[in-house]
N, C-alpha and C positions, 0 to 999 in steps of 0.2 A: 069422188069427183075427178073427172077426166080433164086434163089441161094440157095443151101443147106447149112446146118450147117457145113458140113465138109468142103465145099469150103470156108465158111466164116471164120473158124479156120485157113485155109491155108493162107487166105488174111491177117488175123491179124498176123501170123507168119512171112510172107514175108515183111509186111509193118514195123513191129517193130522189125524184125531180131530175133524173138524167134526161138530157136532150142531145143525144148522140147525132152526129152528122154521119148518116148511113153511107155517104158517098166516100167516106175515108175508111177503107176496109181494115187498115192496120189499126186504127183507133178502136173500131168496134171490136176486133179480136182481143186486144189487150185488156179492154174493159170487161169483155165476157170472161176471159181467163181470171181476172181479179175477182169477179163475183163468184165464180166457181171456187176459186181458192178460198175465199172468204167463208163460204158456207161449209167448206170441208177443213176449216182451221189448218190450212196448209199454205201459208205465205211464201211467195217467191221473194226472198230477201233482197236479191239483186234488182229485180224488176221494181220492187217497192222503193228501193233507195234511188234508182236512176231514172224511173219512168213516172212523171207526175200523173198521167192518165190512169196508170195502173193503181197508184197510191190513192188517188181520189176515189175511184171506183171500189177499191178494196175497203177503204174507210167507211164509205157510204153503206156498202153492203153489210159490214159488221154492225153499223148503227142500226139499220133497218132489221137485221136478223135478231139484234138484241132485244127487240120487242116481242120476240116469239119464244115462248118457253117450251120445254120438251113435251108437255102434255097438249099445248095448243092455245094460243093467245090470238085474239082477232087481228087479222091483217086487212085493213080496210081498203078497198079498191072501188071508190066511189065513182071513178070515171067509167068503169067497166058495168058496174051494178050498183044500185042503191043499197043493196043488202051487204052484209059483211060475210067474208069468206074466212072460215077457220082453217088454218093450215099449220102444221108443226114443222119444226126444223127437220125432223126425221123424214117427214112426207116431202119436204121441199128438196132434200138431198136426193130422195128417190125419184122425183120428178125428172131432175136434170141428169141422173146417172146415164152414162153411156157405156156401150161395149168399147173395149180398147184392143185394137190390133198392134201387136209389137212386130214390126216388119224388118227382116233382114235386107238392108239397103243393097247388098251385093247380089243376093240370090232371089229375093222376093218371097222367101219363106216367111210364114206368119204363125205367131202364137196368139191365140185367141183368148182375151180375158173378158169374161162376161159371166152373169148369173144364169143358172139353168132356167129356161123358159123365156129368156129375153128375146122379144120378136126380131131384134136385129140379127140374131144368129141364123135364122132360117134352119136349114137342116144340119148345120155345124154344131159339134159338141165342144164346148169351151175347154181350154187347157187349164184354166184356173179361174177363180172368181175375179170379178172386175176390180175390186178393192186391192187385190194383191199386186196389181201391175206396178204402180208407182212405188209401193213398199219395197218390191224386189229390186227395182232399178236403184232406189236410194240405198238399200242395204248392201248391194254389190258394187256400189260406186260406179254404175254405168253411165255413159254420156249419150243422150239422145242427139241425134244429128238435126240440125236446123235447115231451114230453107229447102225442104224437100217438097216435091210436087204432090199435093194431096187433092188434086182436082177431081179425081174419079172416086173419092172417099164416099162410102156409102152412108146414107142418113143414119143418124144415131150411133155412128161409129167413130171413135177418135183414133187416129193412126200416129204411132210413134215409131220412128226409124232408128235402128241401131246398126252400127258398124258390124262387120262379121264376126269379130272376135267377142264383142259384147253380146251379140245375139246368141252365139254359141254358149257363152257362160249362162245366160239366162235360160236358154233351152235345157242346159243340164240341171240347173237349179229347179226348174219346173217339172221337166219330163224325166230326167236321169234319176232323181230321188224317188219320184213316184213309182218308176219301173223297179227301182231297188226295193222299195217298200213292198210292191206287189210280189216281186220274186221271193222276198222273205216270207210273205204270207203263204205263197204256194208251197214253199219248202215245208212250212209248218203243217199245211193241210195234208201233204203226201208223206210226212214223216211216219215210219212204220210203227213206232211206239205210240203215237197219237191214234193211228188207225186201229191198232190192236186193242187200245183202251176203249174206243168207240164200239168195236165189234163185240167186246166182252160185256159192255154195258147194254148193248142192243140185246144180246142173247139172255141176260139175266132179266131184263124188263119184259121180254117176249114171254118168258116162262111165267113170271109173276102175273102178268095181265091175263094170260090164258087160264091160269088156275082161278083167278078172281072171277072170270066169266063162267068158268065150268067147275065148280067145286066137286072135289072127290075124284077128279080125273087123274089117271096115271100118266105123267109126262113122258115116261119111257116109251109109251106107245105112240106119241105124237111128236116127240122132240125132232125127229129127222125131218118130218114135213114142215114143221115150223121153221127149222133152220134154212129151208129153201128161200125164205122171204128176206133173209139178211141182205142179199145182194141189192135189193131195191132201196135200201137206206143208204147206199154209197153211190157216188158218181162213178162212172165207168173207169176213169184212170185211178180212183181210189181203190176200186175193187181189184183191178189189175195189179196195183202195188201190193195189196194183201196176198194175192196169189203168187206173185213172182219174187217178192222181196221179203215176204213173211216166213214164218217157220213151217210152211205147208208143203207137202209133195203132191200137189195137184188140188183140184177143186173138191173132190170127195173128202180128202183129208181136212180141208177148211170146213166143210159142212158137218163132218164129224166132231170137230173141235166145238163148233157152235152148238150142236145137239147135246153134247155132254154137259155144256154149261146149262143149257135149258133144262135137262133133266136133273 
């Protein structure tokens, strides 16, 4: 079932008997935030304590959502349709989920938090999943900036501004650790011991498979030719690592080593 955010807001209003005055933008925003927080079990304790509109909208949304089980309980929308619409909490959260841009307020640099395939991304590749944004902010104790101009915000994208130091800390948390893990993986991939093990396994398997397909063949006669295929089981940089950091004195020496294992 396809449903727009505007329709979803209308459902919320009719289900929980909200009658917002749309001319008061601040009131609309705080109630929208409250409903989003309620669906994600993420109460803003300060707003709940100090803002009666937030508190009322949060409580009403919790009450409405309480009628939905994880597998799907009817949510009646008689004003929109005489039939009943089945929708689960998980689906409801999915409907309102947005991409989140974490913007460096000083430089304009952006970290994109969204799920792969999110239409709001366009051609951009996200830096991390959407759900990670607030978790990282909370875990690192970062402070989003308030009263920032988001008039040019893209539809379906929430924008959170951080000061330069906080943004740099988040950038390292998301990007730095990822690059570190990638570098570690690359080191393991090009490790000469790992490459030698792969080379020896390839040679042994090549000999066994050839014998299985050609019973009675003398591998001594074919081993050198078979060895020529080893290169194509390695990436170019892996093959170069074998040639130049392995125990070989040139490519012929490497092929001879492989042929001996095959034979």
